[in-house]
Phi, psi and omega in degrees: 000135181289141178286163179298324181295317180293326177294320178297319179298318181295321183277344186297323182290308177298327177294319178298318178295316180298318178299321180301319180285318186284324185243039184301324183295314179292314184296328177297331182283340180253018180302333184298341180275352182304313179303325179291324176294317179298315179304312182297317180298315181295318180299315180295317182295324183271005188300332182248014181277148177244145187299330180289344179278344183276111178214154182274117181266168178298324179301315181295323178299316179297318180299316180295317179298319177298316180302317183286313187281315184297324181299313182287325179295316180295322178297314182296327179286311186285337180294341176289340180260307182201129184294321182293317177299319181296318180295314180296320179294318180297318182301314183286335177285320182272353177301141182285174175301143180295148177295340177270357182303315178299327181294307181294316181299321179295321177296329182271357175103010180280163177288123182294326181296320178297316183290322180294312179296323179293319179296315180298311183291321180297316181290323177295320179299316179299319180299332181271314186278329183302312178300329178295314179295319182294333184295340178231348181252346185262185180257349180253051185290347181279348179290126180303148183304309184293330175294320178296317179300314180297319180302316181289315181298322182295336177278335188266311190308309183301327185276343184246307186288316185297312178296327178294313180297318180296317180296316179295321181295314180292321178300323183281315188265330182227069184301329180295318178294319179299317179295322180293320177297318182296327179292336183247026185291347178295345178296339181297332180292327178287323175297322180293321179297318177297315178298320179300314179300315182294315182294316178296318178299317179295321179295311179300320181295321180291326178292323178301329186270000180290140178303126183297341179290347181255022183297328181296310181290330176299317179302314182290328177293322177296316179298315181296319181295323177295314182296317180295317179298314179298314182296318184291318177295319181294315179297316180298317180292325178295314178293318180299325179299323180296328182258010178073022180222070184299312182296313180300320179296313181297315181288325181296320182272319189274327184272110188254153173283081188289331178297314177295320180298317179296317180298316180297319180296318182286337182269317189251343183244184171296123185308330181296332181297343181292349178297325181297306176295331180294316179283335176301329178306316182297310186294316183292325180284327174294319179292318177298319179297319179296317180297315180294322178296316180298319181297321180289322180294318182279000000 
């Protein structure tokens, strides 16, 4: 018989999603706490990692190459149809791995060391290539290259590097505290559910505010975001299978830093293009919720 705690865990994800839809207006107002939730989740997940375990695998190299090449190819294809669709698609393709990717992947059984090294390299790659792409595909082409790099890095570094450094420091200097945190790392799933509700609520709220005269292009942006999400998770799992890391492959390619992607779209592209990464939030979190539910059921 399942314990009450396991039942609560199973119901927490669908409840979190439902809250996101029902209370989107309120949740959009507390979006500012999301970075703190991400920081906490990463710190808890990385609590038992050792620096010697962090290494760049062949899988991560393939993921990075896909991120760089697929983004520009999709932009060149879609710009023949519509520039805004092309911009939004490129943004979500070149967006780095989500800062929560190691958390979810770890819950699904992936190697945390693979995900941490992949997250660091993926985000660093985006900080370098994104300004290059923006210099000819965006609307803010007058922003200097190094300023663009700094703008992107400043959004990434605090959420990825700081929790990793803190976790490594505590692991090294206070191993008992680190072990105690590791024993209670399941709390990260509840932090993720809260974050999930807030992000979905914020996304739904932003869609509500879109000018109704743009409903036609909104429809196609939603379709494109679904197709891209499906393709990226499928491609990642296919590549991951080759290297014996199906879960890590799927999460590395499919789970995106959508907050950064939305910010980049609104800053460097036509702001309407941010709808694609905004709706991508829904699909990737629904899929992650389904994966976690399946793992618990099985």
